[in-house]
Structures are given as C-alpha cells and as structure tokens.
C-alpha positions as CSV (number, residue, x, y, z in Angstrom):
1,M,-40.4,-66.7,-39.4
2,H,-38.6,-64.5,-37.0
3,P,-38.9,-64.0,-33.3
4,R,-40.7,-60.7,-32.4
5,I,-41.3,-58.9,-29.1
6,V,-44.9,-58.2,-28.8
7,I,-45.8,-55.2,-26.6
8,D,-49.1,-54.8,-24.6
9,Y,-48.6,-51.5,-23.0
10,T,-51.8,-52.0,-20.9
11,R,-49.9,-54.6,-18.8
12,C,-46.8,-52.4,-18.2
13,T,-46.3,-51.3,-14.6
14,G,-43.4,-49.0,-15.3
15,C,-41.1,-51.1,-13.0
16,Q,-38.1,-50.5,-15.4
17,A,-36.9,-54.1,-15.0
18,C,-36.7,-54.5,-18.8
19,V,-34.7,-51.2,-19.1
20,L,-32.2,-52.0,-16.4
21,S,-31.7,-55.7,-17.5
22,C,-31.0,-54.5,-21.2
23,A,-28.6,-51.8,-20.0
24,L,-26.7,-54.3,-17.8
25,S,-26.6,-56.9,-20.5
26,H,-25.5,-54.7,-23.4
27,G,-23.9,-51.7,-21.7
28,Q,-22.4,-53.4,-18.8
29,S,-23.8,-50.6,-16.5
30,I,-27.0,-49.4,-15.1
31,R,-27.1,-46.4,-17.3
32,T,-30.6,-46.5,-18.7
33,S,-29.4,-44.7,-21.7
34,A,-27.5,-47.8,-22.7
35,S,-30.8,-49.8,-23.0
36,A,-32.6,-50.6,-26.3
37,I,-35.9,-50.3,-24.4
38,Q,-37.2,-47.2,-22.7
39,I,-40.4,-46.6,-20.8
40,A,-42.5,-43.4,-21.5
41,S,-44.7,-42.9,-18.5
42,S,-47.5,-40.6,-17.3
43,E,-47.6,-41.2,-13.6
44,D,-50.8,-38.9,-13.4
45,E,-52.6,-41.3,-15.7
46,G,-50.9,-44.4,-14.6
47,I,-49.9,-45.2,-18.1
48,H,-46.5,-46.7,-19.0
49,V,-45.5,-47.3,-22.7
50,P,-42.6,-49.6,-23.5
51,L,-40.6,-48.3,-26.6
52,L,-38.3,-50.6,-28.5
53,C,-37.7,-51.6,-32.1
54,I,-40.4,-53.7,-33.4
55,A,-38.6,-54.8,-36.5
56,C,-41.2,-53.1,-38.7
57,A,-41.6,-53.8,-42.4
58,E,-40.7,-50.2,-43.4
59,R,-37.2,-50.2,-42.0
60,S,-36.9,-46.5,-42.6
61,C,-33.9,-46.4,-40.2
62,I,-31.8,-48.4,-42.8
63,D,-32.6,-46.0,-45.6
64,A,-32.1,-42.9,-43.4
65,C,-28.6,-43.7,-42.3
66,P,-26.2,-41.7,-44.5
67,E,-23.2,-43.9,-43.6
68,G,-24.9,-47.3,-44.3
69,A,-24.3,-48.2,-40.7
70,I,-27.6,-50.1,-40.3
71,R,-28.1,-53.5,-41.9
72,L,-30.8,-56.0,-41.7
73,D,-29.8,-59.2,-39.8
74,N,-31.2,-61.9,-42.0
75,Y,-31.4,-64.5,-39.3
76,L,-33.4,-62.5,-36.9
77,G,-35.0,-60.1,-39.4
78,I,-34.0,-57.0,-37.3
79,P,-31.9,-53.8,-38.1
80,L,-28.6,-53.8,-36.5
81,I,-26.3,-50.8,-36.1
82,D,-22.5,-51.1,-36.9
83,R,-21.1,-48.8,-34.2
84,D,-17.8,-48.4,-36.0
85,R,-19.5,-47.0,-39.1
86,C,-22.1,-44.9,-37.2
87,I,-21.4,-41.3,-36.9
88,G,-24.1,-40.5,-34.3
89,C,-26.1,-38.2,-36.6
90,R,-29.5,-39.5,-35.2
91,A,-31.0,-39.8,-38.7
92,C,-32.3,-43.2,-37.7
93,L,-34.0,-41.8,-34.6
94,S,-35.9,-39.2,-36.7
95,A,-36.8,-41.8,-39.3
96,C,-38.3,-44.4,-36.9
97,P,-42.1,-43.7,-36.7
98,Y,-42.4,-46.0,-33.6
99,A,-39.9,-44.4,-31.3
100,G,-38.0,-47.8,-31.4
101,I,-34.4,-46.4,-31.5
102,H,-32.8,-44.5,-28.6
103,F,-29.7,-42.4,-28.3
104,D,-27.0,-43.2,-25.7
105,D,-25.4,-39.7,-25.1
106,T,-22.6,-41.3,-23.1
107,V,-21.2,-43.1,-26.1
108,G,-22.8,-40.8,-28.7
109,R,-24.4,-43.6,-30.7
110,P,-28.0,-44.9,-31.2
111,V,-29.1,-48.1,-29.4
112,V,-31.5,-50.6,-31.1
113,C,-32.8,-53.9,-29.8
114,D,-30.8,-56.9,-31.1
115,L,-33.3,-59.4,-29.5
116,C,-30.4,-60.8,-27.4
117,G,-29.7,-63.1,-30.3
118,G,-33.2,-64.5,-30.2
119,D,-33.6,-64.9,-26.5
120,P,-34.5,-61.4,-25.2
121,L,-33.7,-60.8,-21.5
122,C,-36.3,-58.0,-21.3
123,V,-39.1,-60.5,-21.9
124,K,-37.7,-62.9,-19.2
125,V,-37.7,-60.1,-16.5
126,C,-41.1,-58.7,-17.6
127,S,-43.6,-60.5,-15.4
128,G,-47.2,-59.6,-14.9
129,E,-49.3,-59.7,-11.8
130,R,-50.6,-63.0,-10.4
131,G,-49.0,-65.3,-13.0
132,M,-50.3,-63.3,-16.0
133,P,-48.0,-62.4,-18.9
134,G,-46.2,-59.1,-18.6
135,A,-46.2,-56.2,-21.2
136,L,-43.5,-58.0,-23.2
137,T,-43.8,-61.5,-24.8
138,L,-41.9,-63.3,-27.4
139,R,-43.6,-64.8,-30.4
140,I,-42.2,-66.8,-33.2
141,A,-44.9,-67.3,-35.7
142,E,-46.4,-66.0,-38.9
143,E,-47.4,-62.5,-38.0
144,D,-50.9,-61.0,-38.3
145,H,-49.7,-57.7,-39.9
146,E,-53.1,-56.1,-39.5
147,A,-53.4,-56.8,-35.8
148,K,-49.7,-55.8,-35.2
149,H,-50.3,-52.6,-37.1
150,T,-53.4,-51.7,-35.1
151,A,-51.7,-52.6,-31.8
152,T,-48.6,-50.5,-32.7
153,A,-50.6,-47.6,-33.9
154,D,-52.6,-47.5,-30.6
155,R,-49.4,-47.8,-28.5
156,I,-47.8,-44.9,-30.4
157,Q,-50.9,-42.8,-30.1
158,V,-50.8,-43.3,-26.4
159,Y,-47.1,-42.5,-26.3
160,H,-47.6,-39.2,-28.2
161,H,-50.6,-38.4,-25.7
162,I,-48.5,-38.9,-22.6
163,T,-45.4,-37.3,-23.9
164,K,-47.3,-34.4,-25.5
165,D,-44.5,-33.9,-28.1
166,G,-43.4,-37.4,-28.7
167,T,-40.3,-37.3,-26.6
168,T,-39.4,-39.1,-23.4
169,S,-38.2,-37.2,-20.4
C-alpha cells in the first residue's frame, strides 16, 4: 500500500495555495513553474482542475524517457526524475495521459510530484469550505482501481474541455 493524492476537482476553488506551497517547498521560490501541481481553470465556467502525477499503473513516463532518468520509487510507488540524467526533452510530458508532469522552463527540466516523502504539503494547504475536505486528500489504502480510473477519466475530460487543446495557459 502506498500513499496517493486523490483529486476531487469539483471541490477546487482555484486558489493556487497548493501550487504556491509546492513551488516554495521544492523550488525555493514562488515560480509556479517549479510546482509539481498546476491548476487548469475556466473562469467563465467556474471550473478548476488540479493536475499532478497520480502514480498511474501505466507509468508511460518511465518507458518514454530516452535517458532512463525516470525511475520508480519502490517505497512510495511513484516515478521520480533524476535531474542530472534528464536532458529536458519533454518525452515524459507527451507520454503522460493524465497531464501529471509539468515543465519548468527556468531550469529546463520536468517537474513531477514526489509526494513530499509521503506527507504532501499541497494536501495540507488545500482546505474546503466550512470544514469540508478540499480538492486534494491523501489516502493510504488498497485502491479501488475502477473508481480511480473513472474519477481520473472524468477529471481529464473536463481538463480537455476547459483547455480546448489539452494545454494550460
């Protein structure tokens, strides 16, 4: 059993607290491009979709890397990028069907969620209204793969709808 961040985009307010906390924690700056989580938003529709690595079973990012710079962390069950081996080719971004890997143009390397070692800061800062859970929650349990796949497919469909071409602005 591994920890997983579960995303309920219907609870996301688009506040960017998760994005900024991740950038500060990992990039030591408030550059949102340093964050492993991004928010795709449609202000007109009031929809905000958190995008981060969901540690999928496919792990197409690992196979796509021509330099072998992405490996599976066995303790957390997540892909991690070796920044020294990475050449910044973006193959992993193209391979990820869930828009879970982002590119930091400042350093010329991809950014992927490392779960903050199992205690993700983004989950801590994501709070819902009136004591309700926010869009991000941490679960450590046997996963219901069918429910996860359905929720992920729904989130990605909404993401493509609001971005029209599947890219964040």
